Backbone bond lengths (Angstrom), bond angles and torsions (degrees), N, CA, C in turn:
res aa  C-N    CA-C-N  psi(-1)  N-CA   C-N-CA  omega(-1)  CA-C   N-CA-C  phi
1 X - - - 1.437 - - 1.516 108.27 -
2 X 1.298 118.83 134.70 1.453 121.63 178.98 1.526 111.03 -70.68
3 X 1.294 118.66 148.99 1.458 119.79 178.06 1.570 109.18 -67.76
4 X 1.332 115.05 152.20 1.473 122.13 178.99 1.498 109.53 -62.16
5 X 1.319 116.93 131.59 1.416 122.36 177.81 1.530 109.61 -135.44
6 X 1.343 117.60 103.58 1.491 120.72 -177.78 1.529 113.39 -69.51
7 X 1.340 117.93 -10.88 1.486 119.98 178.36 1.496 112.17 -86.01
8 X 1.311 115.89 -8.53 1.495 122.34 179.15 1.554 109.93 -103.08
9 X 1.347 118.60 115.99 1.421 120.03 -176.54 1.528 112.81 -63.04
10 X 1.281 114.85 152.99 1.483 123.45 179.07 1.504 107.22 -131.76
11 X 1.331 118.80 130.59 1.471 120.71 -176.81 1.513 115.74 -61.63
12 X 1.356 115.91 -31.50 1.437 118.67 175.32 1.528 112.27 -65.70
13 X 1.320 116.89 -35.80 1.457 120.32 176.78 1.560 111.87 -75.51
14 X 1.325 115.36 -28.82 1.483 118.60 169.93 1.530 110.27 -59.12
15 X 1.360 116.73 -51.85 1.428 121.51 178.80 1.559 111.36 -59.50
16 X 1.347 116.22 -37.20 1.421 118.96 177.53 1.535 110.69 -62.08
17 X 1.303 116.79 -41.57 1.464 123.18 175.40 1.521 110.40 -59.31
18 X 1.325 117.37 -51.21 1.469 121.27 178.36 1.505 113.02 -57.46
19 X 1.339 117.12 -33.37 1.449 122.88 -177.42 1.554 111.30 -85.17
20 X 1.327 115.54 -0.68 1.518 117.73 -179.54 1.465 114.04 84.80
21 X 1.347 117.92 15.73 1.462 121.28 -179.41 1.522 112.64 -76.21
22 X 1.355 114.41 178.84 1.472 119.39 -177.47 1.512 112.35 -115.83
23 X 1.318 116.13 -0.68 1.524 118.98 -178.13 1.524 110.44 -97.28
24 X 1.308 115.95 64.42 1.458 121.25 175.33 1.488 108.69 -149.72
25 X 1.333 116.43 161.74 1.427 125.12 -172.97 1.529 110.65 -122.78
26 X 1.306 116.20 170.66 1.506 120.74 -178.23 1.499 111.44 -53.00
27 X 1.346 117.93 -40.63 1.488 119.18 -178.16 1.531 109.60 -66.21
28 X 1.317 117.70 -35.35 1.448 121.86 179.72 1.568 109.48 -67.97
29 X 1.317 116.07 -45.06 1.457 120.91 -179.04 1.542 110.58 -65.70
30 X 1.340 115.41 -38.11 1.473 119.43 179.35 1.553 109.48 -63.77
31 X 1.330 115.85 -46.33 1.482 118.80 178.47 1.546 109.16 -62.15
32 X 1.319 117.29 -44.02 1.464 119.40 -177.72 1.525 111.43 -59.79
33 X 1.291 116.53 -39.39 1.497 118.08 -179.86 1.533 110.40 -73.15
34 X 1.347 117.56 -35.16 1.457 118.61 175.07 1.537 111.08 -65.42
35 X 1.307 117.46 -38.92 1.479 120.56 177.50 1.500 111.32 -61.18
36 X 1.372 115.38 -37.22 1.482 118.03 -178.46 1.548 110.72 -69.63
37 X 1.317 117.78 -22.77 1.465 117.48 178.09 1.514 110.14 -73.64
38 X 1.304 116.75 -25.88 1.461 120.88 179.24 1.549 110.54 -90.26
39 X 1.323 114.89 -37.89 1.475 118.30 -177.18 1.541 106.35 -137.91
40 X 1.310 117.99 85.91 1.496 124.08 -169.61 1.526 114.08 -58.52
41 X 1.296 121.04 -23.37 1.423 122.61 -173.97 1.586 112.19 -93.89
42 X 1.333 118.20 5.52 1.421 120.32 -177.47 1.528 113.22 -57.71
43 X 1.323 117.98 -46.68 1.462 120.80 -179.77 1.496 111.28 -64.66
44 X 1.321 117.78 -37.92 1.443 120.78 176.56 1.493 110.23 -63.55
45 X 1.333 117.05 -41.29 1.461 122.58 -179.69 1.526 109.37 -62.84
46 X 1.301 117.67 -40.74 1.503 122.76 179.37 1.554 107.26 -61.77
47 X 1.315 118.35 -45.65 1.448 122.11 -178.37 1.548 109.93 -66.01
48 X 1.314 116.95 -42.16 1.491 119.84 177.56 1.509 113.55 -65.55
49 X 1.363 115.47 -36.17 1.419 120.85 176.02 1.539 110.65 -61.37
50 X 1.305 116.11 -43.86 1.499 120.91 178.13 1.531 109.38 -65.58
51 X 1.293 118.80 -38.41 1.461 119.66 178.47 1.510 111.86 -66.55
52 X 1.367 116.62 -36.22 1.459 119.10 176.79 1.521 110.20 -65.97
53 X 1.337 118.27 -40.19 1.479 122.82 175.74 1.521 108.20 -52.52
54 X 1.367 115.26 -48.79 1.417 119.74 -178.08 1.557 113.44 -58.71
55 X 1.354 114.51 -46.06 1.411 119.08 179.15 1.556 112.55 -62.26
56 X 1.356 113.57 -45.90 1.455 118.29 -176.91 1.528 112.36 -64.90
57 X 1.327 116.60 -46.39 1.486 118.67 -178.99 1.530 108.37 -66.89
58 X 1.316 119.12 -41.08 1.478 119.64 179.66 1.514 110.15 -62.24
59 X 1.312 118.04 -41.72 1.481 120.59 -178.57 1.535 111.15 -62.21
60 X 1.300 117.78 -50.16 1.493 119.03 -178.42 1.548 111.17 -70.72
61 X 1.300 117.01 -39.17 1.482 118.09 178.91 1.532 110.81 -63.95
62 X 1.272 118.35 -34.77 1.438 120.96 179.15 1.579 111.55 -71.56
63 X 1.288 115.58 -13.14 1.437 122.77 178.49 1.555 112.46 -105.93
64 X 1.284 115.65 14.46 1.467 121.16 171.26 1.527 119.05 102.21
65 X 1.325 118.47 -3.63 1.445 121.48 175.66 1.499 110.70 -67.89
66 X 1.295 120.59 126.10 1.443 125.49 -176.13 1.506 115.38 -119.60
67 X 1.333 117.90 -8.06 1.465 120.85 -179.36 1.523 106.66 -126.89
68 X 1.315 114.85 131.77 1.441 124.05 -174.88 1.504 110.96 -128.00
69 X 1.318 117.53 143.98 1.430 124.35 169.99 1.520 108.43 -121.13
70 X 1.300 117.54 117.01 1.446 123.30 -178.41 1.551 108.33 -100.97
71 X 1.316 116.94 95.44 1.476 119.92 -175.81 1.501 110.04 -90.18
72 X 1.329 117.81 130.16 1.447 123.09 -174.24 1.513 110.19 75.62
73 X 1.309 115.87 41.86 1.468 122.73 -169.44 1.518 113.89 -64.95
74 X 1.330 117.66 -27.72 1.481 118.61 -177.32 1.563 110.13 69.40
75 X 1.290 114.48 -155.41 1.476 120.75 -179.05 1.514 110.25 -87.33
76 X 1.321 116.23 145.24 1.477 119.90 173.46 1.529 108.62 -60.03
77 X 1.279 118.98 134.77 1.444 124.28 175.39 1.473 108.89 -152.45
78 X 1.322 119.52 -161.27 1.428 121.56 -176.72 1.547 112.28 -62.83
79 X 1.306 118.10 144.38 1.475 124.63 178.20 1.530 111.17 55.57
80 X 1.297 117.46 60.53 1.452 121.37 174.32 1.491 110.44 -75.39
81 X 1.322 117.22 160.97 1.461 120.86 -178.60 1.506 113.01 -54.81
82 X 1.337 117.28 -43.59 1.484 120.59 -178.70 1.544 109.92 -66.98
83 X 1.328 118.68 -34.86 1.468 120.63 177.73 1.522 110.57 -61.40
84 X 1.320 115.73 -44.31 1.461 121.33 -178.36 1.497 111.92 -69.54
85 X 1.386 116.22 -48.07 1.471 119.18 -175.29 1.544 108.42 -67.77
86 X 1.323 118.04 -43.15 1.454 120.77 -177.43 1.551 112.38 -72.50
87 X 1.314 117.16 -16.33 1.427 120.57 171.45 1.509 111.72 -66.30
88 X 1.326 115.13 -25.87 1.477 121.56 179.62 1.530 109.56 -94.58
89 X 1.337 115.56 -45.04 1.472 121.58 179.17 1.532 108.36 -139.43
90 X 1.304 118.70 110.40 1.465 122.79 -177.05 1.528 112.40 -59.97
91 X 1.337 117.66 -17.01 1.466 121.11 178.91 1.512 114.15 -90.76
92 X 1.308 117.57 1.06 1.498 120.98 179.98 1.508 109.51 -60.83
93 X 1.324 115.04 144.91 1.470 122.13 -179.08 1.514 111.89 -116.03
94 X 1.310 118.55 138.22 1.464 119.56 179.44 1.540 107.92 -133.84
95 X 1.333 114.98 136.72 1.471 122.47 171.93 1.528 106.45 -111.45
96 X 1.315 113.74 120.76 1.500 120.84 177.22 1.523 107.56 -94.08
97 X 1.338 113.57 129.61 1.474 121.10 -177.70 1.507 109.76 -127.16
98 X 1.337 116.21 134.79 1.426 120.19 174.85 1.487 109.29 -151.51
99 X 1.311 120.37 153.56 1.469 120.30 178.89 1.546 110.69 -90.78
100 X 1.324 117.92 1.12 1.440 123.03 177.98 1.487 109.75 -102.41
101 X 1.301 119.71 110.73 1.464 124.33 -177.46 1.518 111.42 -57.18
102 X 1.338 116.27 -35.39 1.450 120.60 179.17 1.547 111.95 -58.77
103 X 1.316 113.19 -43.21 1.456 118.80 -178.34 1.545 112.61 -70.62
104 X 1.296 115.14 -49.27 1.475 118.15 -177.57 1.517 108.73 -72.52
105 X 1.309 120.53 -31.66 1.455 122.60 179.77 1.468 114.72 -69.54
106 X 1.360 117.31 -30.17 1.453 120.99 -179.92 1.500 112.02 -62.80
107 X 1.308 118.43 -26.58 1.451 119.59 178.32 1.544 110.56 -64.28
108 X 1.295 115.32 -39.28 1.448 120.02 -179.00 1.493 111.49 -70.52
109 X 1.354 117.89 -25.17 1.445 121.54 -179.13 1.525 112.72 -75.79
110 X 1.318 117.80 -18.00 1.406 121.18 -178.70 1.555 107.96 -79.56
111 X 1.270 117.88 142.91 1.428 123.34 -179.46 1.508 113.49 -95.71
112 X 1.337 115.78 54.64 1.446 120.90 178.15 1.523 108.52 -144.54
113 X 1.341 117.32 147.42 1.465 117.96 -176.87 1.536 111.69 -75.86
114 X 1.294 115.30 109.61 1.452 119.83 174.97 1.524 110.49 -134.36
115 X 1.283 121.80 169.31 1.467 123.11 -174.99 1.501 113.32 -61.55
116 X 1.334 112.58 168.34 1.447 122.22 179.75 1.525 111.37 -61.90
117 X 1.302 114.83 146.57 1.485 120.79 176.63 1.526 108.20 -147.32
118 X 1.288 115.12 135.48 1.471 120.46 177.37 1.527 112.06 -162.19
119 X 1.350 115.02 156.72 1.452 117.10 -177.14 1.544 109.62 -80.80
120 X 1.307 113.81 144.93 1.483 119.93 -178.81 1.544 106.23 -138.45
121 X 1.311 116.88 139.12 1.468 122.46 171.06 1.526 106.35 -94.80
122 X 1.313 115.27 99.74 1.446 119.47 -174.81 1.564 114.74 -61.60
123 X 1.305 117.60 -39.85 1.469 120.01 -176.70 1.503 111.35 -64.70
124 X 1.303 117.79 -38.88 1.489 119.34 -174.55 1.535 113.34 -95.93
125 X 1.318 119.25 -10.85 1.421 119.14 -174.85 1.500 114.31 -133.39
126 X 1.330 117.63 24.86 1.466 119.25 -175.67 1.531 109.60 -62.53
127 X 1.304 118.47 -41.30 1.473 119.73 -178.11 1.568 110.08 -65.28
128 X 1.348 115.84 -46.50 1.449 120.58 -179.89 1.549 109.13 -60.91
129 X 1.332 116.42 -44.30 1.480 121.07 178.30 1.468 110.59 -58.93
130 X 1.323 119.14 -44.79 1.478 123.95 179.51 1.478 111.27 -59.50
131 X 1.312 116.16 -46.07 1.487 119.23 176.92 1.490 113.05 -63.15
132 X 1.372 116.78 -41.42 1.485 118.49 177.56 1.471 112.09 -64.41
133 X 1.335 119.53 -42.77 1.438 124.22 179.95 1.518 111.74 -61.62
134 X 1.322 114.47 -39.44 1.446 119.67 -178.89 1.503 112.70 -67.25
135 X 1.358 117.47 -26.82 1.451 122.91 -179.86 1.520 113.87 -81.27
136 X 1.294 117.57 -6.08 1.473 121.10 -176.84 1.478 111.01 -68.60
């Protein structure tokens, strides 16, 4: 794993910036603003994507789904899957999965109780992941 470099932008932190989060650095904000000059609705799309997540999780949680897998979860920010699901049922469980160790590892660095998060290589371990998820 490469050492952490706050001068090198990361797309998850760009999204965090667009969503109004605090886990981004100057390089991320600079890239985010450059991207908006090319595609001005990118930040709006990020916010609408997060709103859709909220509607979708709320819908299925209200119908009894209690276990969630958030694939490509990115960085924790406002309205995370567990926040939404546990707003409906405090016992809901969420597994956050991402192929970027930086993103999944940052969840462990936070000093608050939130669901499990770990990196997974989906292409090479889909069967193993499916078996693991089924055993939860």
